One Martini backbone bead per residue (centre of mass of N, CA, C, O) as a GRO file, in nm:
protein
  215
    1MET     BB    1   0.095   0.037   0.023
    2ARG     BB    2   0.059   0.357  -0.020
    3TYR     BB    3   0.106   0.670   0.057
    4LEU     BB    4  -0.066   0.925   0.217
    5THR     BB    5  -0.059   1.280   0.152
    6PHE     BB    6  -0.042   1.568   0.366
    7ALA     BB    7  -0.130   1.917   0.334
    8LEU     BB    8  -0.081   2.164   0.581
    9THR     BB    9  -0.174   2.451   0.727
   10LYS     BB   10  -0.020   2.643   0.913
   11GLY     BB   11  -0.144   2.628   1.231
   12ARG     BB   12  -0.470   2.628   1.299
   13LEU     BB   13  -0.555   2.438   1.066
   14ALA     BB   14  -0.375   2.202   1.148
   15SER     BB   15  -0.476   2.156   1.442
   16LYS     BB   16  -0.775   2.108   1.363
   17THR     BB   17  -0.730   1.869   1.173
   18LEU     BB   18  -0.592   1.679   1.378
   19GLU     BB   19  -0.831   1.667   1.570
   20MET     BB   20  -1.023   1.535   1.374
   21LEU     BB   21  -0.855   1.282   1.300
   22GLU     BB   22  -0.836   1.173   1.591
   23LYS     BB   23  -1.144   1.100   1.605
   24LEU     BB   24  -1.071   0.870   1.373
   25GLY     BB   25  -0.775   0.749   1.454
   26ILE     BB   26  -0.580   0.972   1.332
   27THR     BB   27  -0.238   0.975   1.395
   28CYS     BB   28   0.065   1.197   1.485
   29ASP     BB   29   0.304   1.206   1.714
   30GLU     BB   30   0.538   1.364   1.581
   31MET     BB   31   0.374   1.643   1.570
   32LYS     BB   32   0.384   1.697   1.894
   33ASP     BB   33   0.677   1.776   1.864
   34LYS     BB   34   0.796   2.096   1.908
   35ASN     BB   35   1.125   2.025   1.851
   36SER     BB   36   1.096   1.932   1.577
   37ARG     BB   37   1.278   1.920   1.248
   38LYS     BB   38   1.085   1.802   1.086
   39LEU     BB   39   0.899   1.783   0.769
   40ILE     BB   40   0.813   1.476   0.791
   41PHE     BB   41   0.525   1.284   0.888
   42VAL     BB   42   0.468   0.946   1.025
   43ASN     BB   43   0.228   0.672   0.969
   44GLU     BB   44   0.292   0.351   0.929
   45GLU     BB   45   0.034   0.191   0.986
   46LEU     BB   46  -0.153   0.392   0.784
   47LYS     BB   47   0.007   0.520   0.554
   48LEU     BB   48   0.105   0.825   0.648
   49LYS     BB   49   0.158   1.169   0.548
   50PHE     BB   50   0.298   1.483   0.684
   51PHE     BB   51   0.281   1.840   0.604
   52LEU     BB   52   0.390   2.173   0.628
   53ALA     BB   53   0.244   2.483   0.495
   54LYS     BB   54   0.184   2.741   0.317
   55GLY     BB   55  -0.109   2.819   0.200
   56PRO     BB   56  -0.036   2.886  -0.111
   57ASP     BB   57   0.121   2.594  -0.140
   58VAL     BB   58  -0.090   2.367  -0.111
   59PRO     BB   59  -0.222   2.356  -0.403
   60THR     BB   60   0.047   2.294  -0.540
   61TYR     BB   61   0.112   2.021  -0.416
   62VAL     BB   62  -0.159   1.894  -0.511
   63GLU     BB   63  -0.148   1.935  -0.818
   64TYR     BB   64   0.154   1.786  -0.840
   65GLY     BB   65   0.141   1.530  -0.621
   66ALA     BB   66   0.298   1.577  -0.343
   67ALA     BB   67  -0.006   1.574  -0.262
   68ASP     BB   68  -0.319   1.433  -0.215
   69ILE     BB   69  -0.387   1.621   0.040
   70GLY     BB   70  -0.562   1.921   0.152
   71VAL     BB   71  -0.551   2.208   0.385
   72VAL     BB   72  -0.750   2.508   0.316
   73GLY     BB   73  -0.844   2.805   0.234
   74LYS     BB   74  -1.072   2.930   0.017
   75ASP     BB   75  -0.910   3.181  -0.068
   76THR     BB   76  -0.664   3.018  -0.181
   77ILE     BB   77  -0.807   2.855  -0.395
   78VAL     BB   78  -0.914   3.097  -0.560
   79GLU     BB   79  -0.647   3.256  -0.598
   80GLU     BB   80  -0.469   3.017  -0.727
   81GLY     BB   81  -0.620   2.822  -0.938
   82ARG     BB   82  -0.602   2.520  -0.908
   83LYS     BB   83  -0.593   2.169  -0.999
   84VAL     BB   84  -0.853   2.079  -0.789
   85HIS     BB   85  -1.042   1.906  -0.551
   86GLU     BB   86  -1.324   2.006  -0.381
   87VAL     BB   87  -1.471   1.804  -0.106
   88LEU     BB   88  -1.464   1.985   0.180
   89ASP     BB   89  -1.626   2.141   0.446
   90LEU     BB   90  -1.488   2.185   0.773
   91GLY     BB   91  -1.610   2.460   0.933
   92PHE     BB   92  -1.350   2.611   0.985
   93GLY     BB   93  -1.227   2.923   0.964
   94LYS     BB   94  -1.442   3.144   0.976
   95CYS     BB   95  -1.519   3.388   0.717
   96ARG     BB   96  -1.478   3.694   0.515
   97MET     BB   97  -1.499   3.839   0.203
   98CYS     BB   98  -1.436   4.196   0.164
   99VAL     BB   99  -1.555   4.517   0.115
  100CYS     BB  100  -1.364   4.799   0.230
  101GLY     BB  101  -1.422   5.120   0.408
  102GLN     BB  102  -1.535   5.409   0.402
  103GLU     BB  103  -1.855   5.506   0.405
  104ASP     BB  104  -1.836   5.699   0.143
  105ALA     BB  105  -1.760   5.456  -0.061
  106ALA     BB  106  -2.043   5.343  -0.130
  107GLU     BB  107  -2.107   5.531  -0.371
  108LEU     BB  108  -1.882   5.424  -0.567
  109LEU     BB  109  -2.015   5.139  -0.589
  110LYS     BB  110  -2.293   5.222  -0.703
  111HIS     BB  111  -2.161   5.404  -0.960
  112HIS     BB  112  -1.919   5.266  -1.101
  113GLU     BB  113  -1.650   5.374  -1.034
  114LEU     BB  114  -1.323   5.456  -1.072
  115ILE     BB  115  -1.120   5.256  -0.863
  116ARG     BB  116  -0.918   5.175  -0.592
  117VAL     BB  117  -0.781   4.843  -0.504
  118ALA     BB  118  -0.671   4.690  -0.213
  119THR     BB  119  -0.475   4.371  -0.207
  120LYS     BB  120  -0.393   4.016  -0.160
  121TYR     BB  121  -0.646   3.942  -0.380
  122PRO     BB  122  -0.654   3.995  -0.706
  123ASN     BB  123  -0.837   3.768  -0.825
  124ILE     BB  124  -1.085   3.808  -0.650
  125ALA     BB  125  -1.127   4.108  -0.709
  126LYS     BB  126  -1.153   4.088  -1.015
  127ASP     BB  127  -1.392   3.898  -1.028
  128TYR     BB  128  -1.590   4.073  -0.871
  129PHE     BB  129  -1.579   4.341  -1.035
  130TYR     BB  130  -1.589   4.232  -1.334
  131ASN     BB  131  -1.811   3.979  -1.315
  132LYS     BB  132  -2.030   4.085  -1.090
  133LYS     BB  133  -2.024   4.421  -1.116
  134HIS     BB  134  -1.909   4.563  -1.365
  135GLN     BB  135  -1.631   4.706  -1.256
  136THR     BB  136  -1.387   4.933  -1.304
  137VAL     BB  137  -1.058   4.872  -1.174
  138GLU     BB  138  -0.780   4.932  -0.965
  139ILE     BB  139  -0.530   4.697  -0.880
  140ILE     BB  140  -0.354   4.664  -0.562
  141LYS     BB  141  -0.084   4.492  -0.459
  142MET     BB  142  -0.050   4.356  -0.132
  143ASN     BB  143   0.115   4.248   0.198
  144GLY     BB  144   0.015   4.403   0.430
  145SER     BB  145  -0.164   4.645   0.579
  146ILE     BB  146  -0.451   4.715   0.421
  147GLU     BB  147  -0.597   4.937   0.600
  148LEU     BB  148  -0.404   5.174   0.516
  149ALA     BB  149  -0.482   5.258   0.225
  150PRO     BB  150  -0.746   5.444   0.280
  151ILE     BB  151  -0.610   5.631   0.496
  152VAL     BB  152  -0.367   5.736   0.284
  153GLY     BB  153  -0.496   5.724  -0.026
  154LEU     BB  154  -0.437   5.471  -0.216
  155SER     BB  155  -0.740   5.383  -0.163
  156GLU     BB  156  -1.086   5.341  -0.142
  157VAL     BB  157  -1.052   5.025  -0.121
  158ILE     BB  158  -1.085   4.688   0.011
  159VAL     BB  159  -0.978   4.337  -0.009
  160ASP     BB  160  -1.073   4.126   0.269
  161ILE     BB  161  -1.046   3.962   0.562
  162VAL     BB  162  -1.322   3.893   0.790
  163GLU     BB  163  -1.394   3.828   1.123
  164THR     BB  164  -1.478   4.071   1.344
  165GLY     BB  165  -1.396   4.391   1.267
  166SER     BB  166  -1.204   4.545   1.472
  167THR     BB  167  -0.985   4.665   1.287
  168LEU     BB  168  -1.172   4.841   1.127
  169LYS     BB  169  -1.293   5.010   1.354
  170GLU     BB  170  -1.023   5.131   1.462
  171ASN     BB  171  -0.991   5.261   1.144
  172GLY     BB  172  -1.277   5.363   1.022
  173LEU     BB  173  -1.403   5.097   0.906
  174VAL     BB  174  -1.614   4.914   0.670
  175VAL     BB  175  -1.847   4.705   0.553
  176LEU     BB  176  -1.982   4.707   0.217
  177GLU     BB  177  -1.916   4.409   0.099
  178GLU     BB  178  -1.981   4.075   0.009
  179VAL     BB  179  -1.815   3.823  -0.155
  180CYS     BB  180  -1.742   3.568   0.055
  181PRO     BB  181  -1.739   3.278   0.213
  182LEU     BB  182  -1.522   3.121   0.462
  183SER     BB  183  -1.311   2.820   0.485
  184ALA     BB  184  -1.210   2.514   0.545
  185ARG     BB  185  -1.060   2.288   0.303
  186MET     BB  186  -1.071   1.999   0.108
  187ILE     BB  187  -0.816   1.869  -0.108
  188VAL     BB  188  -0.761   1.695  -0.429
  189ASN     BB  189  -0.599   1.502  -0.635
  190PRO     BB  190  -0.710   1.379  -0.929
  191VAL     BB  191  -0.535   1.118  -0.942
  192SER     BB  192  -0.576   1.020  -0.651
  193MET     BB  193  -0.884   0.991  -0.678
  194ARG     BB  194  -0.849   0.744  -0.867
  195MET     BB  195  -0.628   0.559  -0.728
  196GLU     BB  196  -0.753   0.629  -0.412
  197ASN     BB  197  -1.064   0.621  -0.385
  198ASP     BB  198  -1.140   0.452  -0.130
  199ARG     BB  199  -0.968   0.596   0.087
  200ILE     BB  200  -1.073   0.887   0.033
  201LYS     BB  201  -1.376   0.836   0.057
  202GLU     BB  202  -1.371   0.733   0.347
  203LEU     BB  203  -1.258   0.986   0.473
  204ILE     BB  204  -1.479   1.180   0.383
  205MET     BB  205  -1.715   1.028   0.514
  206ASN     BB  206  -1.611   1.041   0.810
  207LEU     BB  207  -1.594   1.352   0.822
  208ARG     BB  208  -1.889   1.409   0.754
  209ASN     BB  209  -2.008   1.258   0.997
  210LEU     BB  210  -1.863   1.423   1.214
  211LEU     BB  211  -1.987   1.698   1.136
  212GLN     BB  212  -2.283   1.612   1.186
  213GLU     BB  213  -2.252   1.536   1.488
  214GLU     BB  214  -2.137   1.840   1.564
  215ALA     BB  215  -2.383   2.025   1.462
   0.00000   0.00000   0.00000
């Protein structure tokens, strides 16, 4: 039996995923060692391998078959646009992708004016404004604190992830429109889905049942 390899998004998503898998009897004790310098963790008995990666890299590992299965935020799946099967909404890491700005920017959105949009997610922003709103905008790709952009006049609005909205409030910004709801998703490599269909299907089914029990 070949190994099934999981690519997990570092941080909260990885620990929540491992908690879920543990409830199904899928454990990886090696990953609990906080001092471990290992990059790949193995459960020999179940023939599983796990590794941690930065969010945007997870769909890449899965598309190219370096991982059979990945767990990553919906925002990353949409932004990266990789050829993977999204098979399950894991229900945690819930937040929203939103258009935010100062309150008076709402008028600019209504009248389809040419505005500047700052974002870490240019593909999501482009799709939303061009294909859903049919509004021409100038998209500025940023990497740091996006909230700064409308405050210093770099852009009229931002497209960003909103969890509680407290950072927006502190900076005098509000949610103007919701782009889409987000949460952690399980993705699968299309070839693995065919080759390891039974094992992967069983895992998806068990996770789905667990999610229904906990709902």
